[in-house]
C-alpha positions, 0 to 999 in steps of 0.5 A, a space after each residue: 469442526 464446523 462453525 456454530 450459528 453465532 460464529 457463522 453469523 459473527 464471521 458473515 457480518 464481520 464480512 460484510 462490515 469489511 466489504 462496506 467499509 473498505 470497498 473503495 479501497 479494494 475496488 480502487 483503479 490502478 493507474 499504473 503509476 508506481 515509484 521508481 528506484 531512482 526516485 527513491 534513491 535520490 530522494 534518500 540521498 537528499 534526505 541524507 544531505 538535508 539531515 546533515 545540513 539541519 545538524 550543521 546548521 543547529 550546531 553552529 547556530 546558523 539559522 539559515 543552514 538549518 532551514 536550507 537543510 529542513 527544505 532540502 530534506 522536505 524536497 528529497 522526501 517529495 522526490 521519493 514518493 513521486 511516481 516515476 514517468 519512464 522505464 525503471 519503475 518498480 514492477 506491478 502485479 500482472 494484469 489479471 482478467 476481470 472477474 466475472 460479474 456472477 462471481 461468488 463471494 468469498 465466503 461462498 467459495 470458502 464454504 464450498 471448499 469446506 464442503 468438499 473437504 467434509 465430503 472427502 472424509 
């Protein structure tokens, strides 16, 4: 069942709005830096140790131990989200060839597919 004129206009407007607002997210270059498993594991361990120190510090009313536990937790989070520099990285998407400049829009491709399906019946 084809879309009505109003539905088609609404869909086109939504696509333009999405492309305009999210263009920088979609076209953001990937610099190849990804999170490493090692940093995530070490960071998680530091967060758990810091949480333990924070709990001990609060329960024993030792402010210094609680503050140190919090700082260790913060350091663990920062370590976990720091990109890796060497081997052991999480694999990223394989390099894809660049799209030609005259590539049709998403909606054009979808319309072509729809027309082909309608022609098969």
